[in-house]
C-alpha positions in Angstrom: 58.2 129.4 125.5 63.1 128.9 124.8 64.6 126.2 125.2 65.8 125.7 128.1 62.5 126.3 130.0 61.5 123.4 127.2 63.6 120.6 128.6 63.9 122.3 132.7 60.1 120.6 131.7 61.0 118.1 130.1 63.2 117.0 132.9 60.7 117.3 135.6 58.4 114.9 133.7 60.6 112.2 133.4 61.9 112.4 137.2 57.8 112.7 138.4 57.5 109.3 136.0 61.1 108.3 137.5 59.5 108.9 141.2 56.8 107.1 140.5 57.9 103.7 140.1 61.3 104.0 142.9 63.5 104.2 139.6 66.7 106.7 141.1 67.0 110.3 140.3 69.9 111.3 141.9 71.4 112.3 138.6 68.6 113.3 136.2 68.2 115.7 139.9 71.6 116.7 139.4 71.8 117.4 135.4 68.3 119.2 136.0 69.6 121.8 138.3 72.7 122.7 136.7 70.3 123.9 133.3 70.2 127.1 134.7 74.3 127.3 134.6 75.0 126.4 131.1 76.2 129.1 129.4 79.1 129.3 126.2 82.2 131.8 127.0 83.4 134.3 124.3 87.3 135.0 124.9 88.3 138.6 123.4 91.8 138.1 122.3 94.5 141.1 121.0 97.5 142.9 122.4 97.5 146.1 124.7 96.1 149.3 123.5 93.3 147.5 120.9 90.5 148.8 123.0 89.0 145.2 124.1 87.7 147.0 126.9 86.6 150.3 125.4 84.4 148.0 123.3 83.3 146.0 125.9 82.2 148.7 127.3 80.3 150.3 124.7 78.6 147.3 124.4 77.4 147.6 127.7 76.6 151.0 127.5 78.2 152.3 131.4 82.5 152.4 131.8 82.5 149.0 134.4 85.8 148.0 132.7 89.2 150.3 133.0 90.7 151.2 130.0 94.2 152.7 131.8 95.9 149.3 132.1 99.4 148.2 132.7 100.5 144.4 132.6 100.1 144.0 136.2 96.7 145.6 136.7 95.4 143.2 133.4 92.9 140.8 134.9 90.5 138.0 132.9 87.6 139.1 134.0 84.3 137.7 132.7 80.9 139.4 132.0 77.4 137.8 131.8 73.9 138.3 132.6 73.0 138.9 136.1 71.5 141.2 139.0 74.8 143.7 139.6 77.0 141.8 141.3 81.2 142.2 140.9 83.6 138.7 142.4 87.2 138.7 142.9 88.5 135.4 143.2 92.4 135.1 144.2 93.0 130.8 144.1 90.2 129.4 146.8 88.1 132.7 147.9 85.8 134.7 147.2 84.8 137.9 147.5 81.7 140.2 146.4 81.3 144.1 145.9 78.5 145.8 144.6 79.3 147.1 141.2 79.6 151.0 141.8 82.3 150.0 144.3 84.4 148.1 141.8 85.6 150.9 139.9 86.7 152.3 142.7 89.0 149.6 143.5 92.9 149.2 142.9 92.9 146.0 141.4 96.2 144.3 140.5 97.3 140.5 139.2 99.3 140.2 142.4 95.8 140.5 144.8 93.7 138.9 142.2 93.4 135.8 139.3 90.0 136.8 138.3 86.7 138.5 138.1 82.9 138.1 137.3 80.7 140.6 136.8 76.8 140.7 136.8 75.7 143.0 134.1 71.6 143.7 133.9 72.0 144.9 130.7 69.2 144.6 128.0 71.7 143.7 125.4 73.3 141.0 128.3 70.2 139.7 128.5 69.1 139.0 124.9 72.8 136.7 125.1 72.3 135.5 128.5 74.2 131.8 127.9 77.1 133.5 126.6 79.8 134.5 129.0 81.9 137.9 127.1 85.8 137.6 128.2 88.2 140.1 128.7 91.8 138.3 128.0 95.0 141.0 129.7 96.7 142.1 126.5 98.6 139.8 124.5 101.9 140.9 125.1 101.7 139.4 127.9 103.6 135.9 127.2 103.2 132.5 127.2 101.7 132.4 130.1 98.3 134.6 128.8 98.4 132.0 125.9 98.0 128.9 127.7 95.5 129.9 130.4 93.1 131.1 127.2 93.7 127.7 125.8 93.7 125.5 128.7 90.8 127.7 130.3 88.2 128.3 128.7 88.2 126.4 125.1 86.4 123.4 126.0 83.8 126.0 126.8 83.7 129.0 124.3 82.1 128.6 121.0 84.4 131.0 119.4 86.9 133.1 120.1 86.9 137.3 118.7 90.5 138.5 117.8 90.7 141.9 118.4 93.6 144.5 116.2 94.3 148.4 116.4 93.7 150.1 112.8 96.8 151.9 113.7 98.7 148.6 113.9 97.2 146.1 112.7 100.1 143.5 112.0 99.2 139.6 113.3 102.1 139.6 116.0 103.7 136.5 116.3 102.5 136.1 119.7 98.8 135.8 117.8 100.0 133.5 115.0 101.0 131.4 117.5 97.5 131.6 119.0 95.8 130.6 115.7 97.6 128.3 114.9 96.6 126.6 117.8 92.7 127.6 117.7 93.0 125.8 114.2 93.8 122.2 115.6 90.9 122.8 117.2 88.3 123.8 115.0 87.7 126.7 116.8 85.6 130.0 114.9 86.9 133.2 114.9 85.7 137.3 114.3 87.9 139.6 113.6 86.9 142.7 115.5 89.4 145.9 113.6 88.9 148.6 116.7 89.8 152.5 116.4 88.8 152.4 112.7 88.8 156.9 113.3 92.0 157.1 113.2 93.0 155.6 109.2 91.2 156.9 106.3 88.4 155.0 105.2 90.8 154.5 101.8 92.9 152.1 104.2 91.2 150.6 106.3 88.7 149.3 102.8 91.2 148.8 100.5 94.4 148.0 102.7 93.7 147.4 106.5 91.1 145.0 106.3 92.3 143.1 103.8 95.6 142.7 105.3 94.3 140.9 108.5 92.0 139.0 106.8 94.7 137.9 104.6 96.5 136.5 107.3 94.1 135.3 109.8 92.5 132.8 107.1 95.6 132.0 105.8 96.3 130.6 109.7 93.5 128.6 110.3 92.7 127.4 106.2 89.8 129.1 106.2 87.0 131.6 103.9 85.6 134.1 104.6 86.7 135.0 108.4 84.0 137.8 109.8 85.2 140.8 109.8 83.7 144.1 112.1 85.1 147.5 113.0 84.7 149.6 115.9 85.8 153.4 116.2 87.9 154.9 119.8 86.2 158.1 120.5 83.3 159.1 118.9 79.8 157.5 117.2 81.7 154.2 118.5 78.8 151.4 116.7 79.0 148.3 118.5 76.4 146.6 115.8 78.6 144.2 114.4 79.8 143.2 117.2 76.7 142.5 119.0 75.9 140.5 115.8 79.1 138.4 116.6 78.0 137.2 120.5 73.7 137.4 118.9 75.2 134.4 116.4 77.2 132.9 119.3 74.1 132.8 121.3 72.1 130.9 118.6 74.0 128.2 118.6 74.6 128.1 122.6 70.7 127.2 121.9 71.9 124.5 119.8 75.1 122.9 121.2 73.0 123.3 125.0 70.3 121.2 123.0 72.1 118.4 121.0 73.6 118.1 125.2 70.6 117.3 127.0 68.7 115.8 124.3 72.2 113.1 124.4 71.4 113.8 128.7 67.6 113.1 128.5 68.1 109.9 125.7 69.5 108.1 128.7 67.0 108.7 131.4 64.1 107.7 128.6 66.0 104.4 127.7 66.3 103.3 131.8 61.8 104.4 132.8 61.3 102.4 128.8 63.7 99.3 129.3 62.1 99.7 133.4 58.4 99.5 131.8 58.8 97.5 128.5 60.2 95.2 131.6 57.4 95.1 133.8 54.3 94.8 130.5 56.5 91.9 128.7 57.1 90.0 131.9 53.7 90.6 133.8 52.5 87.2 133.0 55.2 84.7 133.4 54.6 83.0 137.0 58.2 83.3 140.0 59.9 80.3 138.8 60.0 82.5 135.3 61.3 85.2 136.6 64.3 84.2 139.2 65.2 82.5 135.4 65.3 85.6 133.6 66.7 87.1 136.8 69.9 84.1 136.6 69.8 84.9 132.6 70.7 88.6 133.5 73.8 88.2 135.8 74.7 85.6 133.0 74.6 88.3 130.7 76.8 90.0 132.7 79.6 88.4 134.0 79.7 88.1 130.2 79.6 91.2 128.6 82.1 92.0 131.6 84.8 89.7 130.2 84.4 91.1 126.9 85.2 94.5 128.0 87.9 93.6 129.6 89.4 92.4 127.1 88.7 95.3 124.9 90.1 96.8 127.9 93.2 95.6 127.2 93.0 96.2 123.5 93.1 99.5 124.4 95.6 99.9 126.7 98.1 99.0 123.6 96.9 100.7 121.6 97.2 104.0 124.4 101.1 103.1 125.1 101.3 102.7 120.7 100.1 106.2 120.8 101.5 107.5 123.8 105.2 106.6 121.7 104.5 108.2 118.3 103.5 111.1 120.7 106.7 111.2 122.2 108.4 111.0 118.4 106.1 113.5 117.8 107.6 115.7 120.3 111.2 114.7 119.7 111.2 115.5 116.0 109.7 118.7 115.8 111.6 119.6 118.9 114.9 119.2 116.2 113.2 120.7 113.7 113.7 123.6 115.4 117.2 123.4 117.3 118.4 125.1 114.7 116.5 128.7 115.4 117.1 127.4 119.4 120.9 127.2 118.7 120.8 130.5 117.4 118.3 131.8 119.9 120.7 131.0 122.6 123.8 132.1 120.9 122.5 135.4 120.8 121.0 135.5 124.8 117.6 134.9 124.0 115.4 133.0 125.9 113.7 129.9 124.3 111.2 128.7 127.2 108.7 130.5 124.9 109.2 128.9 121.6 110.1 125.3 123.0 106.4 125.7 125.0 104.8 126.1 121.7 107.1 123.7 120.0 105.7 120.6 122.5 101.6 121.9 123.4 101.3 121.9 119.1 103.7 118.7 119.1 100.9 116.8 122.1 98.1 118.9 120.7 98.2 117.0 117.1 100.0 114.0 118.4 95.8 113.4 120.5 93.3 114.1 117.9 95.5 111.9 114.9 96.7 109.1 117.5 94.5 109.1 120.6 91.1 110.3 119.0 90.8 107.8 115.8 91.9 104.7 118.9 89.3 106.5 121.1 86.7 106.6 118.5 86.7 103.1 118.1 87.8 101.3 121.6 83.5 103.3 122.0 82.3 102.2 119.4 83.5 98.1 120.4 82.0 98.8 123.9 78.5 100.6 122.0 79.0 96.9 119.8 79.4 94.7 123.1 76.9 95.8 125.6 73.9 95.5 123.0 71.3 97.6 123.5 69.1 94.8 121.9 70.4 92.1 123.9 70.8 94.3 127.6 67.6 96.1 128.1 64.9 96.7 126.1 63.8 100.2 125.1 62.6 102.5 122.3 65.8 104.2 121.7 66.9 103.7 118.9 70.6 101.9 117.6 71.7 104.9 115.4 71.1 107.2 118.9 73.0 105.0 120.5 75.6 105.3 117.7 75.1 109.3 117.4 75.6 109.6 121.7 78.8 107.7 121.0 80.5 109.8 118.4 79.0 113.3 119.8 80.7 111.0 123.3 84.0 111.4 122.2 84.2 114.2 120.7 83.4 116.0 123.6 85.6 114.0 125.6 88.5 114.7 123.5 87.7 118.6 123.3 87.5 118.2 127.3 90.6 116.2 126.8 93.2 117.7 125.2 93.0 121.0 127.0 93.7 119.7 130.2 96.0 117.8 129.4 98.0 121.1 127.5 96.9 122.4 130.7 99.2 119.7 132.3 102.3 120.4 130.2 102.1 124.1 130.3 102.5 123.7 134.5 105.6 121.5 133.6 107.3 123.3 131.2 107.1 126.4 133.7 108.4 123.8 136.9 110.6 120.8 135.3 111.3 121.0 131.9 111.7 125.1 132.5 114.5 124.2 134.9 115.7 121.4 132.0 115.5 124.5 129.9 117.2 126.5 132.3 119.8 124.5 133.4 120.9 123.7 129.4 121.4 126.9 128.9 123.2 128.3 131.6 125.5 125.1 131.3 125.9 127.2 127.3 126.0 129.9 128.2 128.6 128.9 130.4 130.7 126.8 128.3 131.0 128.8 124.8 131.3 132.4 125.9 134.2 131.2 127.0 135.5 130.9 123.1 136.2 133.3 121.4 135.7 130.8 117.9 132.8 131.4 116.6 132.0 128.0 114.7 133.8 126.7 118.8 130.1 128.1 120.0 127.9 126.8 117.6 129.0 122.9 117.9 128.9 123.7 121.7 124.5 125.1 120.5 124.6 122.4 118.9 125.1 119.5 121.5 124.5 121.2 124.0 120.9 121.6 122.6 120.3 118.5 121.4 121.0 117.1 124.9 118.2 118.9 125.9 116.7 117.5 123.7 115.4 114.1 125.3 114.6 115.7 128.9 112.4 118.0 127.2 110.3 115.4 125.4 110.9 112.9 128.6 108.7 115.2 131.1 106.9 116.0 128.8 105.5 112.5 128.1 105.2 111.4 131.4 102.4 113.8 132.3 100.6 113.0 128.3 100.9 109.5 129.4 99.6 110.0 133.4 96.8 112.4 132.1 95.5 110.2 128.8 95.3 106.9 131.7 94.0 109.3 133.8 90.9 110.4 131.9 90.6 106.6 130.3 90.3 105.1 133.6 87.2 108.2 133.9 86.0 106.4 131.0 85.7 102.4 132.0 84.4 103.5 135.3 81.6 105.8 133.7 81.4 102.8 130.6 80.7 99.9 133.9 78.7 102.4 135.9 76.0 102.7 132.5 76.3 98.7 132.1 75.5 98.1 135.7 72.4 100.7 135.4 70.8 98.6 132.6 71.3 95.5 134.5 70.1 97.4 137.8 67.0 98.7 136.2 66.0 95.7 134.2 66.5 93.6 137.2 64.2 96.1 139.5 61.0 95.2 137.4 61.7 91.9 137.4 60.9 92.4 141.7 58.6 94.8 141.2 57.0 91.7 139.7 57.3 89.1 142.1 56.1 91.9 144.5 53.2 92.2 142.9 52.5 88.7 142.3 52.8 87.8 145.7 50.4 90.7 146.8 47.1 89.8 145.7 45.1 93.1 146.3 46.8 94.7 143.1 44.7 95.7 140.5 46.1 94.7 137.7 44.7 96.0 134.9 44.9 99.1 136.5 48.5 98.4 136.5 49.1 97.8 132.4 47.0 101.0 131.9 48.7 103.5 134.0 52.5 101.5 132.7 51.7 102.1 129.3 50.1 105.5 129.3 53.9 106.1 131.1 55.5 104.8 128.2 53.6 106.9 126.1 54.8 109.6 127.7 57.9 109.2 127.1 57.5 107.8 124.1 56.2 111.6 123.6 59.4 113.1 124.8 61.1 111.4 122.7 59.6 112.5 120.1 59.5 116.0 120.9 63.8 115.8 121.2 64.5 113.9 117.7 
């Protein structure tokens, strides 16, 4: 039984028990329905004409992707195992076409944003939880860089970077991309294409060593894995396929980690309910009502503590935002000389400013926001003491592990969304600031004859633009971070209320039984114990 089938059975078993006791199954059913859709992405990145599409066609054993592309016809394409169907996506519009028809269609980035190809193929079946993403050539500029990070990072286990053997230069666009991947500790595989275009000696002793050293230095890692693929004859893709099989294996581990945490939450609900039924079964109606009053008091006290903790974290968040603002300004100031020279040479500085701001924001969120968020959630976990508010055998250390995983998951998903928003602002308001500053500089300084005067004016205008750019960027950072914190707090409140609701339901059900004299008490207790053992066995299975 594969890991997905295993967890589908576990979820169905838990749903059966929850329905037996009329415990709400809305969310567990939603999680169950999402199991077949769980996939991780593997974007394949490289410059134009590095042979990405040809390599993917070789892996598939069929020429599905066009290899005669231009920047205008190069569209991000997702390929995964399925029923031989192609979906063309443009904004909210989707169009399905037959896979053979797709090969005859001329497409443009003006008409299609994304292509999704489901293809029934033996190798894709082996990596059925992996989506291969053929990204357009990375020479297209900063917008593609943003898309490769912002859209795919939260769902990716690794990136594959391609270099052509006949042009193994690690270009600035790839350097910047690798530097940003480093911030996320994202695994990278390297593929050298068109290996038959050079001699074996050049490939092994010059090209591979050069690329390996460059990438390892940029990522600060050792032993990056490198595969080689020929351009036409004997195009063996076994090494690349090994990379993808390795990613599939890791995807099973990620799936199990994610869904074991989900099912623990539902098991905790079931155990809380059953344990309360068993332990309070001999209580009188009056005692049960006292328990409910005590539960309400505990809830109020817990909510008060959480409110104070939220207020404290809000102050910490503001400090974090100010630190990120200072980081943006410092990094822009450190590059001001470069920007001055670029402007004097008539070059566009938008891409450079974009990269500086993205890196500053990403670094700031990871060094300032992430540690504060971890501390906050640990405090919240201590306040919501599972041994006080609920009755479950899910151990405290498991709750702590789940909290740590939650933090990592939140941060990994939050940062790309925040950065994506920043990217939009850079193209909009900040882009206008940059463009406005540039036009003023051009207007002012190019009428000047003295080079020193031109340099001085360029410096002045860059220094004036830096605070404006920083303000626009930090406004979006604050908006997105506060939105994420609000979502986290809403989820915490909902989980707390659910724990209390489950315990209260158990007490109410006991009261109903006591009023119903026909209930077979011994049989009810036996069923409760049997179900408790069943969820305990499930818990042991996923530990």
